[in-house]
Structures are given as C-alpha cells and as structure tokens.
C-alpha beads as a LAMMPS data file, in Angstrom:
LAMMPS data file: protein, C-alpha beads

138 atoms
137 bonds

1 atom types
1 bond types

-500.0 500.0 xlo xhi
-500.0 500.0 ylo yhi
-500.0 500.0 zlo zhi

Masses

1 110.0

Atoms # bond

1 1 1 434.287 -206.759 105.805
2 1 1 435.806 -204.831 102.921
3 1 1 437.947 -201.769 103.435
4 1 1 437.194 -198.594 101.468
5 1 1 439.383 -195.530 101.193
6 1 1 437.209 -192.360 101.094
7 1 1 439.150 -191.211 98.016
8 1 1 437.740 -194.223 96.136
9 1 1 434.153 -192.950 96.505
10 1 1 435.208 -189.352 95.866
11 1 1 436.772 -190.436 92.569
12 1 1 433.625 -192.378 91.590
13 1 1 431.531 -189.282 92.274
14 1 1 433.746 -187.256 89.914
15 1 1 432.764 -189.201 86.782
16 1 1 429.978 -188.114 84.428
17 1 1 426.702 -189.572 85.780
18 1 1 426.251 -192.311 83.135
19 1 1 429.808 -193.575 83.654
20 1 1 429.550 -193.297 87.424
21 1 1 426.643 -195.769 87.181
22 1 1 428.644 -198.058 84.888
23 1 1 431.664 -198.027 87.238
24 1 1 429.405 -198.572 90.269
25 1 1 428.106 -201.653 88.449
26 1 1 431.677 -202.923 87.940
27 1 1 432.342 -202.301 91.643
28 1 1 429.219 -204.332 92.482
29 1 1 430.494 -207.214 90.311
30 1 1 433.888 -207.138 92.032
31 1 1 432.338 -207.250 95.506
32 1 1 429.816 -209.955 94.502
33 1 1 432.645 -212.058 93.093
34 1 1 434.610 -211.701 96.338
35 1 1 431.549 -212.675 98.405
36 1 1 430.853 -215.710 96.200
37 1 1 434.484 -216.891 96.401
38 1 1 435.537 -216.886 100.037
39 1 1 439.156 -217.739 99.138
40 1 1 439.510 -214.191 97.764
41 1 1 439.116 -212.712 101.232
42 1 1 438.871 -209.031 102.087
43 1 1 438.876 -206.492 99.257
44 1 1 440.499 -203.110 99.758
45 1 1 439.086 -200.314 97.588
46 1 1 441.556 -197.489 97.086
47 1 1 443.144 -195.341 94.376
48 1 1 446.145 -196.530 92.367
49 1 1 447.488 -194.287 89.619
50 1 1 444.499 -192.040 90.381
51 1 1 442.042 -194.773 89.414
52 1 1 439.545 -196.702 91.566
53 1 1 441.337 -199.953 92.414
54 1 1 440.697 -203.249 94.146
55 1 1 443.432 -205.038 96.077
56 1 1 443.389 -208.413 97.836
57 1 1 445.982 -210.343 99.813
58 1 1 446.565 -212.930 97.066
59 1 1 445.493 -210.938 94.035
60 1 1 446.783 -208.658 91.361
61 1 1 445.603 -205.037 91.425
62 1 1 442.389 -204.524 89.458
63 1 1 441.612 -200.958 88.362
64 1 1 438.706 -199.333 86.541
65 1 1 438.346 -195.950 84.903
66 1 1 436.671 -193.695 82.374
67 1 1 438.930 -191.331 80.477
68 1 1 437.911 -188.090 78.797
69 1 1 440.060 -188.875 75.753
70 1 1 437.782 -191.886 75.010
71 1 1 434.444 -190.453 76.134
72 1 1 432.226 -193.341 74.969
73 1 1 434.065 -196.140 76.749
74 1 1 435.291 -197.262 80.131
75 1 1 437.583 -200.085 81.167
76 1 1 438.921 -202.547 83.694
77 1 1 442.714 -202.501 83.868
78 1 1 445.046 -205.346 84.811
79 1 1 448.781 -205.437 85.473
80 1 1 450.287 -205.985 82.039
81 1 1 453.163 -208.028 83.494
82 1 1 450.693 -210.809 84.430
83 1 1 449.165 -213.453 82.184
84 1 1 445.643 -212.215 82.999
85 1 1 444.547 -210.505 79.764
86 1 1 446.384 -213.049 77.602
87 1 1 444.430 -215.794 79.398
88 1 1 441.114 -213.914 79.091
89 1 1 441.703 -213.660 75.324
90 1 1 442.426 -217.399 75.107
91 1 1 439.395 -218.425 77.180
92 1 1 436.787 -215.846 76.155
93 1 1 438.044 -214.675 72.752
94 1 1 435.732 -212.084 71.236
95 1 1 433.368 -211.894 74.227
96 1 1 435.415 -208.833 75.215
97 1 1 437.317 -206.021 73.531
98 1 1 440.885 -205.800 74.803
99 1 1 443.564 -203.146 74.899
100 1 1 446.864 -204.972 74.601
101 1 1 447.684 -206.996 77.722
102 1 1 446.330 -204.348 80.077
103 1 1 442.576 -203.840 79.746
104 1 1 439.089 -204.987 78.885
105 1 1 437.272 -202.109 77.198
106 1 1 433.513 -201.557 77.401
107 1 1 431.497 -199.266 75.146
108 1 1 428.921 -197.008 76.769
109 1 1 425.938 -198.948 75.354
110 1 1 427.485 -202.429 75.518
111 1 1 425.842 -205.247 77.462
112 1 1 428.544 -206.734 79.676
113 1 1 428.891 -210.536 79.658
114 1 1 428.527 -210.670 83.438
115 1 1 429.386 -214.299 84.207
116 1 1 432.490 -214.199 82.033
117 1 1 433.616 -210.903 83.546
118 1 1 433.167 -212.317 87.042
119 1 1 435.515 -215.162 86.055
120 1 1 438.095 -212.556 84.989
121 1 1 437.613 -210.695 88.275
122 1 1 437.952 -213.919 90.283
123 1 1 441.215 -214.829 88.507
124 1 1 442.584 -211.319 89.121
125 1 1 441.662 -211.101 92.801
126 1 1 443.130 -214.580 93.352
127 1 1 446.010 -214.297 90.886
128 1 1 448.884 -215.412 93.108
129 1 1 446.973 -218.590 94.010
130 1 1 446.044 -219.471 90.402
131 1 1 448.886 -218.100 88.241
132 1 1 450.432 -221.565 87.941
133 1 1 447.231 -223.005 86.413
134 1 1 447.045 -223.130 82.588
135 1 1 443.895 -220.955 82.389
136 1 1 444.124 -219.409 85.869
137 1 1 441.316 -221.637 87.114
138 1 1 438.815 -220.287 84.578

Bonds

1 1 1 2
2 1 2 3
3 1 3 4
4 1 4 5
5 1 5 6
6 1 6 7
7 1 7 8
8 1 8 9
9 1 9 10
10 1 10 11
11 1 11 12
12 1 12 13
13 1 13 14
14 1 14 15
15 1 15 16
16 1 16 17
17 1 17 18
18 1 18 19
19 1 19 20
20 1 20 21
21 1 21 22
22 1 22 23
23 1 23 24
24 1 24 25
25 1 25 26
26 1 26 27
27 1 27 28
28 1 28 29
29 1 29 30
30 1 30 31
31 1 31 32
32 1 32 33
33 1 33 34
34 1 34 35
35 1 35 36
36 1 36 37
37 1 37 38
38 1 38 39
39 1 39 40
40 1 40 41
41 1 41 42
42 1 42 43
43 1 43 44
44 1 44 45
45 1 45 46
46 1 46 47
47 1 47 48
48 1 48 49
49 1 49 50
50 1 50 51
51 1 51 52
52 1 52 53
53 1 53 54
54 1 54 55
55 1 55 56
56 1 56 57
57 1 57 58
58 1 58 59
59 1 59 60
60 1 60 61
61 1 61 62
62 1 62 63
63 1 63 64
64 1 64 65
65 1 65 66
66 1 66 67
67 1 67 68
68 1 68 69
69 1 69 70
70 1 70 71
71 1 71 72
72 1 72 73
73 1 73 74
74 1 74 75
75 1 75 76
76 1 76 77
77 1 77 78
78 1 78 79
79 1 79 80
80 1 80 81
81 1 81 82
82 1 82 83
83 1 83 84
84 1 84 85
85 1 85 86
86 1 86 87
87 1 87 88
88 1 88 89
89 1 89 90
90 1 90 91
91 1 91 92
92 1 92 93
93 1 93 94
94 1 94 95
95 1 95 96
96 1 96 97
97 1 97 98
98 1 98 99
99 1 99 100
100 1 100 101
101 1 101 102
102 1 102 103
103 1 103 104
104 1 104 105
105 1 105 106
106 1 106 107
107 1 107 108
108 1 108 109
109 1 109 110
110 1 110 111
111 1 111 112
112 1 112 113
113 1 113 114
114 1 114 115
115 1 115 116
116 1 116 117
117 1 117 118
118 1 118 119
119 1 119 120
120 1 120 121
121 1 121 122
122 1 122 123
123 1 123 124
124 1 124 125
125 1 125 126
126 1 126 127
127 1 127 128
128 1 128 129
129 1 129 130
130 1 130 131
131 1 131 132
132 1 132 133
133 1 133 134
134 1 134 135
135 1 135 136
136 1 136 137
137 1 137 138
C-alpha cells in the first residue's frame, strides 16, 4: 500500500482545474508504473520543495508541478545530479521537451507519450538499482 501525506492532495487541489487534472493523470501514471513493476515497492507521496513528490526506497525523488510563471505548461522534475534526464534525452530524443538536466516539460494541449514516460518513471523510482546500467534499464 502506498503512503500519502495529506499535504500532497491539498497541493493538488490548489492548482487551476485543468492542471489539477493533468497532474492527477501524472500521479496515476506513477502509481500504475509502481504497480506494474513490483521491484519499485511502496511509493510515498509527499511534498518536497513545496511540490507534489514521489519517493521510493531505491529511487530518486520525482516531483511534478505547474508554475504560474509558465501558465501553459506543467512538468515532471528529476534530481539534476543524476543521469536521469541525460539518459531520457539519449533514449527518447525529441519525444519529450526537456529543461536542462532537471525536467520534462509538457504543454497544456500536448498528448503525452505514455509508454515512454512510464519508462522514465520506472527508471526514476528504481534509480539506485539501475544507475549502473548504460541506459538505466530503459
């Protein structure tokens, strides 16, 4: 069973309705990925840096957010000190829009490449088990 901090849901409820739905969809993908990959284990949903975040025993923190300064986009954030985004760029190239080594950016009306994003989520939530692999197991 996953653990959810009440502040996580409170933060989700604070977003504009269209982006709340988009972030709820990302949350659904994270939880589906964890269920489909038992090695990930329990997911803790909490706030890190004021953003809805997912933490696992062997993973790197995965965050998501919508920011008022970029009102037509939302993002998934990764620890920039990892090889995650660099690897996503190498494996998936232009399937995603990236922000440096820290984020995958989604536009409000963009169709998300779901299977590819779930691979990114899997690598993140399992990072400490796969970081030695050339493409993080993707």
